[in-house]
C-alpha positions in Angstrom: 121.5 124.0 98.3 121.0 120.8 99.8 117.4 119.2 100.0 116.2 118.2 103.4 115.7 114.9 102.2 119.6 114.5 101.2 120.4 116.1 104.8 118.2 113.3 106.1 120.1 110.6 104.0 123.1 112.2 105.1 122.2 111.5 109.0 121.0 107.3 108.3 124.6 106.0 109.5 124.7 108.1 112.9 121.1 107.1 113.4 121.7 103.8 113.2 124.3 104.0 115.3 122.1 105.8 118.0 119.9 103.5 117.8 122.0 99.9 118.0 123.4 101.6 120.8 120.2 101.1 122.9 121.5 97.2 123.6 118.6 97.4 126.9 115.5 98.2 124.7 116.4 95.3 122.7 117.1 93.2 125.2 114.2 94.1 127.1 111.8 93.6 124.5 113.2 90.2 123.7 113.2 89.2 126.9 109.4 89.5 127.3 109.1 87.3 124.3 111.5 84.7 124.9 110.3 81.4 125.7 106.7 81.8 124.7 104.8 80.2 122.0 103.3 82.1 118.9 101.5 80.2 116.6 101.9 82.7 113.8 103.1 86.4 113.2 100.9 89.5 111.7 103.1 92.7 110.4 100.9 95.8 110.0 102.4 98.9 107.9 101.7 100.9 104.9 103.8 102.6 102.2 107.2 102.8 103.4 106.3 100.9 106.5 104.7 97.9 104.5 108.2 97.9 103.0 109.6 97.6 106.2 107.1 94.7 107.3 107.9 92.7 103.7 111.6 92.7 105.3 110.7 91.5 108.3 108.6 89.4 107.1 111.5 87.5 105.9 112.8 87.9 108.9 110.9 86.3 111.2 110.0 83.4 108.7 113.5 82.7 108.5 114.7 83.1 111.9 111.7 82.4 114.1 110.0 79.6 112.1 106.7 81.7 112.1 104.1 81.9 108.7 103.5 85.6 108.8 99.9 87.0 108.1 100.4 90.7 106.4 97.5 92.6 108.0 95.1 94.9 106.4 93.7 97.5 108.7 90.6 98.4 106.2 89.5 95.1 107.8 88.9 96.8 110.8 88.3 100.2 110.2 86.2 99.9 106.8 84.7 96.3 106.7 84.5 96.4 110.9 85.5 92.7 111.1 87.4 91.6 114.2 90.2 88.6 113.1 90.9 85.8 115.2 94.5 87.0 116.7 94.8 84.7 119.9 98.1 83.4 120.0 99.7 85.6 117.6 102.4 88.0 117.6 101.6 91.0 116.2 104.3 93.9 114.7 102.8 97.3 113.8 105.2 99.4 111.6 104.9 103.0 111.8 107.2 106.3 111.3 105.0 108.8 112.5 102.9 106.3 114.9 99.8 108.6 113.7 97.7 106.9 111.1 94.5 106.4 112.3 94.1 103.1 110.5 97.5 101.3 112.5 96.0 102.6 115.5 92.7 100.6 115.2 94.2 97.7 113.8 96.8 97.3 116.3 94.5 98.1 119.5 91.5 95.4 117.7 95.0 93.0 117.5 95.7 93.5 120.9 91.8 92.9 122.2 91.6 89.6 119.9 94.0 88.1 122.5 97.9 89.1 120.3 101.1 90.0 121.7 101.2 93.9 120.1 104.6 95.3 118.9 105.0 98.7 117.7 108.2 99.9 115.8 108.3 103.6 115.3 109.7 106.4 115.6 108.0 108.4 117.9 107.6 106.6 121.1 104.8 109.0 122.5 102.6 108.8 119.7 99.3 106.8 119.6 100.2 103.7 118.2 103.1 103.0 120.7 100.5 104.0 123.4 98.0 101.4 121.5 101.1 98.2 121.7 101.8 95.9 124.4 105.8 96.9 123.8 107.5 99.4 122.0 110.9 99.6 119.9 111.6 103.4 119.2 114.2 103.6 116.4 115.4 107.1 117.3 115.8 108.6 114.0 114.9 111.8 115.0 112.8 114.8 113.3 112.4 114.1 109.6 111.5 116.7 107.5 111.6 115.2 104.0 108.1 113.4 102.7 110.1 111.1 101.3 111.3 108.8 104.5 114.5 108.0 104.4 116.6 107.8 107.6 113.1 106.1 109.8 112.7 103.8 106.5 116.5 102.3 107.2 116.8 102.7 111.1 113.3 100.5 111.2 114.7 98.0 109.0 117.8 97.5 111.3 115.5 97.8 114.3 113.9 94.7 113.2 117.1 93.1 112.1 118.4 93.2 115.7 115.5 92.6 117.3 114.6 89.1 115.4 118.7 88.4 115.8 117.7 88.7 119.8 114.8 86.9 119.6 116.4 84.0 117.8 120.0 84.2 119.8 121.6 84.5 116.3 124.8 85.5 116.5 125.8 86.4 113.2 122.9 88.5 112.2 123.5 90.5 115.6 127.2 90.7 114.6 125.8 92.0 111.0 124.0 94.4 112.8 126.4 95.8 114.6 128.6 96.6 111.6 126.0 98.4 109.7 126.8 101.9 111.0 130.4 101.6 108.9 129.1 100.2 106.0 125.9 102.9 105.4 128.5 105.3 105.9 130.8 103.7 103.3 127.8 103.1 100.8 127.1 107.0 101.0 130.6 107.4 99.8 130.1 105.7 96.7 129.8 107.0 93.3 126.2 107.1 92.6 126.8 109.2 89.4 126.0 106.7 86.8 122.9 105.0 87.9 121.6 108.9 88.7 122.7 109.8 85.2 120.7 106.9 83.6 117.4 107.7 85.6 117.7 111.1 84.4 116.7 110.2 81.0 114.5 107.1 81.7 110.7 106.5 80.7 110.1 104.1 84.1 112.1 102.1 86.2 112.1 98.2 87.4 113.7 97.2 90.5 114.1 93.5 91.1 114.8 91.7 93.9 114.1 88.9 96.0 114.0 87.0 99.6 115.2 89.9 102.3 115.7 92.6 98.8 112.0 92.1 98.3 110.9 94.9 100.4 114.0 97.1 99.3 113.1 97.1 96.0 109.6 98.1 96.6 110.9 100.8 98.4 113.2 102.1 96.0 110.7 101.6 93.3 108.7 103.9 96.0 111.4 106.7 96.1 111.7 106.9 92.4 108.4 108.0 92.0 108.0 110.0 95.3 111.0 111.8 93.6 111.3 112.0 90.0 107.6 111.2 89.1 108.8 108.2 87.5 106.5 104.9 87.3 108.4 102.5 89.1 107.6 98.9 90.1 109.5 96.8 92.9 109.1 93.4 91.5 110.6 89.9 92.7 112.8 88.5 90.3 109.7 85.5 89.6 107.5 88.4 89.1 109.8 89.9 86.8 110.6 86.4 84.9 106.8 86.2 84.2 105.8 89.4 82.6 103.9 91.6 84.5 105.7 94.4 83.3 103.1 95.5 81.4 101.8 96.6 85.1 103.9 99.6 84.2 103.7 102.1 81.0 
């Protein structure tokens, strides 16, 4: 019997193709942001959405040249502090769009003077309502607790939006090829990798740059689906020995 997670993984190429067909939404958001001067960017998300945010951070810093801060929602919700964000470009990433801390952080960022952009699966969610601009990833309903198609669709949405903002033709062209490439990746034989994992005591996933958020997401999925102690590291961290963090 096919699991909900397997079915949703199979839907990824189609979901990404559907997302990229909505050219008008990407151009509208890019048009609202184009020509504006932002002093820095802030990215807010937790868990899988936080890993999407790590990927987005590299896109923003390399393509837009803005320094990026990763937001800690607890500053607003637990410590009741307001952070100065006048002139900032604030991104919130959320699959459900219903996490109270992400809603509060987005509202606080807008009140502090940031331009807020929500990258969400549900355009009618409270997080979307709290943001100035909404980019729906439109991946469809996701039943599996371990998110897959929403995570991939969110990363693709980030790449396409930043490609439009930066007028980066190569990035936009590369993004347009993703539905086909994702379909081919799914058709690959992954049996050797899965066989090695079945007997593993722990797993370490290493990457750098644009791959870092993806490495952390793979590690999370190994823990969620296989109860396998796993950690995603940057290549530099791996060289300097934090392997003792996972036993």
